[in-house]
MIDREN-132551 format. One line per 8 residues: number of its first residue (from 0); their letters; for each residue x, y, z of N, C-alpha, C. Coordinates in steps of 0.001 Angstrom, whole numbers. Example, Ala and Ser with C-alpha at 12.3 -4.5 7.8 and 13.67 -1.06 7.14 Angstrom:
BEGIN
0	as	13190,-5690,7800,12300,-4500,7800,13200,-3300,7800  12850,-2250,7080,13670,-1060,7140,12900,30,7870 .
***
This chain:
BEGIN
0	mdsfghvn	69683,45294,97491,69769,43851,97572,71236,43453,97654  71468,42369,98316,72839,41879,98396,73005,40658,97495  74153,40031,97563,74453,38923,96661,73570,37692,96924  72873,37648,98030,71980,36533,98328,70560,36776,97822  70323,37928,97199,69033,38204,96582,67974,38773,97506  68388,39239,98690,67404,39880,99570,67942,41233,100036  67087,41992,100680,67475,43315,101162,68588,43152,102190  69663,43907,102006,70823,43825,102880,70472,44294,104289 .
8	nttfftyl	71122,43708,105284,70801,44025,106679,70966,45510,106998  71932,46176,106416,72128,47597,106720,71008,48464,106141  70375,48008,105102,69270,48755,104507,68082,48825,105470  67917,47801,106295,66839,47826,107277,66988,49005,108235  68236,49352,108584,68445,50503,109464,67959,51790,108802  68121,51888,107506,67620,53058,106778,66101,53081,106810  65457,51935,106614,63999,51868,106689,63512,52302,108077  64191,51821,109119,63807,52191,110482,64028,53675,110734 .
16	eearvdll	65104,54210,110205,65371,55640,110352,64268,56468,109701  63828,56060,108526,62752,56785,107844,61473,56771,108676  61156,55641,109293,59968,55555,110153,60139,56430,111389  61327,56420,111977,61616,57228,113168,61519,58717,112855  62090,59140,111750,62037,60546,111338,60586,60961,111112  59810,60108,110482,58403,60408,110235,57653,60590,111556  57892,59707,112508,57217,59825,113800,57645,61097,114527  58953,61305,114668,59450,62393,115507,59321,63775,114881 .
24	fvhagdaa	59470,63870,113578,59558,65195,112967,58380,65553,112077  57416,64623,111948,56209,64916,111179,54971,64794,112064  54887,63714,112859,53657,63412,113586,53673,63754,115070  54838,63913,115679,54906,64131,117128,54620,65582,117499  53530,65790,118198,53228,67096,118769,53026,68198,117760  53161,69420,118247,53004,70596,117399,54365,71014,116838  54389,72117,116123,55628,72587,115486,56716,72862,116522  56345,73406,117684,57337,73699,118726,57981,72417,119245 .
32	areqlssg	57179,71381,119436,57706,70101,119911,58631,69483,118878  58204,69501,117622,59037,68923,116556,60337,69707,116405  60275,71029,116580,61493,71841,116499,62444,71487,117638  61905,71314,118833,62751,70962,119973,63380,69584,119772  62593,68619,119294,63140,67290,119021,64237,67347,117964  64034,68157,116938,65019,68211,115852,66244,69044,116195  66214,69780,117315,67365,70605,117674,68508,69779,118242  68233,68558,118626,69299,67716,119126,68778,66443,119750 .
40	ivvarhei	69015,65352,119072,68631,64034,119581,69561,63028,118909  70071,62087,119691,71022,61125,119133,70565,59698,119421  71026,58796,118596,70785,57371,118795,71841,56857,119758  71399,56255,120858,72329,55681,121825,72497,54174,121628  71461,53533,121074,71519,52075,120910,70491,51631,119883  70882,50655,119087,69969,49973,118163,70007,48484,118473  68861,47869,118404,68776,46409,118435,67840,45999,117319  68205,44942,116622,67364,44498,115512,67386,42974,115456 .
48	dykaqlvf	66202,42405,115304,66058,40961,115118,65460,40740,113742  66207,40042,112910,65748,39725,111556,64918,38444,111635  63670,38524,111199,62746,37403,111329,62511,36672,110015  62488,37405,108903,62242,36800,107593,62958,37632,106537  63364,36980,105475,64039,37738,104422,63035,38576,103644  63506,39707,103184,62704,40610,102367,63399,40739,101025  62683,40395,99969,63248,40519,98632,62770,41823,98015  63510,42282,97009,63172,43550,96370,61756,43523,95820 .
56	rpepvpvd	61110,44677,95973,59792,44883,95392,59567,46388,95301  58725,46820,94384,58509,48265,94245,57583,48846,95317  56757,48021,95960,55820,48516,96969,56557,48861,98267  56047,49861,98984,56650,50197,100284,56479,49053,101280  57367,49019,102242,57297,48033,103313,56729,48740,104549  55599,48283,105076,55021,48937,106257,55926,48789,107484  56106,49888,108211,56873,49888,109459,56017,50549,110532  55665,49788,111558,54980,50355,112720,56052,50781,113711 .
64	vwvsrlgt	55886,51982,114281,56833,52481,115278,56045,53113,116417  56489,52866,117641,55820,53408,118818,56849,53615,119925  56449,54346,120950,57302,54592,122113,57032,53484,123120  58068,52736,123477,57890,51659,124453,58339,52066,125850  59169,53112,125941,59629,53614,127236,59930,55093,127099  59477,55870,128076,59725,57312,128088,60296,57661,129443  61612,57818,129484,62299,58110,130740,62567,59591,130906  63413,59919,131867,63738,61321,132122,64821,61853,131195 .
72	ssftlrye	65706,60968,130743,66794,61434,129884,66944,60617,128600  65989,59728,128338,66017,58956,127102,64628,58356,126878  64435,57857,125669,63210,57119,125368,63540,56044,124358  62702,55018,124341,62938,53880,123458,61794,53761,122460  62167,53603,121216,61209,53355,120141,61281,51881,119777  60139,51278,119516,60060,49900,119039,59482,49922,117637  59879,48941,116851,59448,48853,115460,59043,47424,115141  58107,47321,114209,57801,46045,113589,57600,46312,112108 .
80	maddggpv	58338,45603,111308,58233,45728,109851,57590,44447,109343  56374,44596,108811,55629,43419,108357,54564,43833,107371  54276,42952,106446,53137,43154,105560,51877,42787,106328  50768,43432,105985,49493,43146,106619,49140,41679,106385  49079,40915,107453,48764,39499,107344,49913,38643,106854  51052,39253,106611,52202,38519,106097,53269,38320,107159  54450,37945,106720,55515,37684,107689,56039,38967,108330  56556,38827,109539,57284,39912,110194,58726,39806,109704 .
88	yveastvm	59210,40869,109085,60582,40871,108573,61575,41242,109670  61200,42256,110478,62124,42788,111478,61345,43233,112710  61923,42982,113878,61515,43617,115124,62759,44339,115637  62595,45579,116089,63767,46362,116454,63428,47372,117538  64473,47939,118121,64303,49021,119084,65476,49984,118965  65211,51233,119324,66225,52278,119309,66081,53109,120571  67174,53283,121297,67194,54183,122443,67665,55538,121937  66839,56560,122191,67126,57923,121763,67430,58786,122984 .
96	vpfdvteg	68407,59687,122833,68796,60571,123923,68756,62010,123422  67974,62878,124080,68030,64301,123733,69448,64814,123986  69901,65712,123143,71300,66135,123175,71391,67645,123010  72153,68265,123887,72416,69696,123795,73639,69884,122903  73407,70288,121674,74479,70400,120683,75492,71462,121100  75023,72568,121656,75910,73660,122081,76852,73210,123187  76307,72499,124162,77102,72024,125306,77838,70714,125009  77389,70014,123967,78025,68750,123614,77764,67637,124607 .
104	rprrvsdt	76546,67630,125183,76243,66600,126177,74745,66274,126173  74397,65112,126718,72982,64748,126804,72219,65718,127701  70915,65758,127488,70044,66585,128327,68796,65776,128667  67970,66310,129517,66729,65637,129902,65666,65794,128818  64718,64881,128807,63548,64988,127941,62715,66149,128488  62442,67125,127649,61685,68293,128103,60204,67953,128248  59476,68817,128953,58027,68624,129096,57338,68676,127738  57823,69550,126858,57252,69663,125508,57458,68373,124726 .
112	eraalepf	58672,67814,124787,58962,66557,124098,58144,65413,124688  58044,65383,126013,57276,64337,126688,55821,64361,126218  55233,65554,126171,53843,65682,125728,53679,65236,124275  54690,65483,123447,54629,65081,122037,54759,63576,121867  55512,62924,122745,55759,61481,122629,54698,60625,123315  54066,61151,124351,53102,60357,125121,51991,59722,124287  51443,60403,123273,50391,59740,122486,50856,58482,121745  52169,58292,121631,52700,57157,120880,53182,56032,121793 .
120	iest	52945,56179,123103,53342,55116,124045,52441,53917,123826  53060,52726,123748,52273,51512,123540,51348,51293,124721  50156,50866,124430,49216,50546,125508,49452,49120,125952  49366,48904,127241,49612,47550,127775,48348,46889,128208 .
***
């Protein structure tokens, strides 16, 4: 909490990171896909819109996360943080880029990663 009595804006990035890690490294694909994703992926961009203040509480804050775009060399995750039937606290997006740590440069989304992410693409 900050001096205004609500969750500080930077804390929301931590909440979003926890949701992103859960999606990519727990739920996406099989062990091989999760290993490939965890071998190198970087955040290229964050956008966040604060919709309502969130005050401290002991209960978890629900965060929905899904893939809104799956390109050849990056993908975008979208988030909505809201209580069921309650206010939307945050809407956000993160552009992720697979990264070759050894070469020190971006790489393409592999077929394995694509297959792991496709089930999370938002339906239109």
